[in-house]
N, C-alpha and C positions, 0 to 999 in steps of 0.2 A: 385490485387490492391484494397484496400478498400477506401470508401468515406472519405472525411476529417472528423476528429473527432472520427472515428471508431477505436477501439483497435484491434491490430493484431500483429503477430510476425514480427520482423524486419529482413529483408534479405538484404544483401549488395553485391555490385559487383564493381570492379574497379581495377586499377593498384596498389593501396595502400593496398590491402588485402594480408595478409601473405599466403604463399603456404602451410605452415605447422607449427609445433611446434618445440621447441628446441631439443626434444628427437626423432625427425625424424618422428613423427606421422603426417600424412597429415590432413589438415583441412577438415571437412565434407562439401562437396560442393553439392548443389542441381542442379536441371535442369537449363540449360542455364548459368551455372557458378556462381550462387548466393550462398553466404555463409549464413547459418542460425546463427544469433548471439545469439539466446536463450533469447533475450529480447523482451518485449512487448512494443509497442509504438503506437503513433497516429500522423497523419500529420494534420497541420492546413490548412486553405484555401489558405494561401500564401506559402505553401510548407515547413514550419518549422517542424522539427521532435521533438516530446516530448517522452522521454523514461520513461515508467511507472514501470519498474522492470523486474524481471526474469520470464520466462514462466514456469519454473520448481518449482514453489512455492508450493510444496506438503509436508506436514508433517504428522507424525503418532501420533495418540492419541488413547490410549487403544487398540493398534494393528490395528486400522483402518486408512486408508489414508484420509486426509482432504485436499482439495484444497483451498489455499488462494485466488486463482483467481476466483473460484466459489463464494466464499463469497463476494469478491470485486464486481463481476458481479451482485449479488443480491442487493448490496448497490447501485450501479450505476443505477439499474433499478427502484429504488423507491425514490431516493433522487437526486435532482439537485443542492443542496446547496453547495456541496463540490467541490473544485477545483481539488483535487486528493484524492485517497484512497489507503491505504495499509493495508492488513491483514497479520499479522505475528504471529508465535507461541511464547508464553512467558511461563516461568516456572510456573508449577502448582504442588503442593504437591500430590494431589490425582490422577491426570491424567498424570503426567510427563510434558506435555505442554497443553496449551489451546489457542484458537485463540484470538487475541486482534485486535481491529480496530483502525487505526490511520487515522484521516481525516484532510485534509488541507482545511481551511475555513477562508476567510477574517473576521477580527474581527467585521466589520460592519454588517455581516450577522449572527454572532454567537448568539447574544442575542435574535434575532427574532426566530431563529431555536429552541433554548432551550425553549422559552416561548410558541411558537405556533405549532411547528412541531415535537418535540422530541418524544412524546408519540405515534403519528401516525407512525413515522419512526420505532420505536421499534416493534409495533404490526405487521406492514407490513414485517419487516425483519424476525420475528419469523415465520410468515405464509409462507414466500417465502422459507426459509431454511428448515423448518419443521423437524429439527433434533437438539435436545438440545446440542449435542456435537459441532455442527458447529456454533452455535450462539455466536458471540463475545460479551461477557457481559461487557468487559472493553473497553471503547471508549475514546481515547485521541484526543483532539481537539488542532490543531496547526494552527497558522495563515500562516505558511509556513513550508514545510518540509526541513530538512537538505539535501543538494544535493552536489554531486561532481561537479567539474568544467565542466564536459560534461553533466550535468543535471540528472544523476542517483540519486535516493533516497539513502541516506546512511542508510541502514536498520539496521546496527549494533547500530547506535546511537538511533534509535527508540526503539529497544529492551532494550538498557541500560536505556532509559528514563522510560520505564515501570517498571523497577526494582527500580527506584528512585521516585515512586509515592507519597511518603510522602512529597516530596518537591513541589508537584504540588497542584493546587487548586482542591480539591476533592468536587464534587457536590453531593456526597452521592449516596447510592444505592436506586433506585426507586422501586415502587411496581411491576414492570415487571422484576426486577432482574438486570437491567443495572446500571453500574457505570460510570459516565462521569468525565473526568479529563481535566482541562484547563492547557495548557502549556504556561508559560510566553512568551509574544510576542518577547522579546529581547534575548531569550535563545541562539539561534544560532548566533546572531550578536556578542554576547560576546565571544563565543567559536571561531568564525572565526577571531576575532581581535587578540585573543591569538595565533592562528596558524600562522597568517600572521605577 
């Protein structure tokens, strides 16, 4: 059991947990009857669960395995401006895929971060990751992530967003090689209105 706010793997137990799958395969159960969900989450002080994504976020680049969680951990260690962070693989002509960083940050903090903290953040991230393949050069800033009704980040929509970068506010490539994009604040509101 971790302290409130700490990220860890979510394990569940109770009468509502399925005993297996439709094809007869039993669900993988841990000690004391807990089921590993494969999700990463954190608990707040008042016991509310936040789901941050899958524990198995590993992708291959140039034949090497890269952990999105490792990159997210490095970002969390050096920046407290972000409400949430997601590192996902996006298409790249030369490498097949490359890591992209999606950060959730309230608009009132964004201008200050870009003006005062961005260059320090970039330098610290390069030092901490110490591997040019792992450094997410594309950073997408959202005021809030698209989420499912149970709070999971809709990762597919973030990846689609990266493919539509021409529609976003491009802040340009800086001297450290990072490129920041601002996602319009009402983007998900419009999409959710269409769905509902």
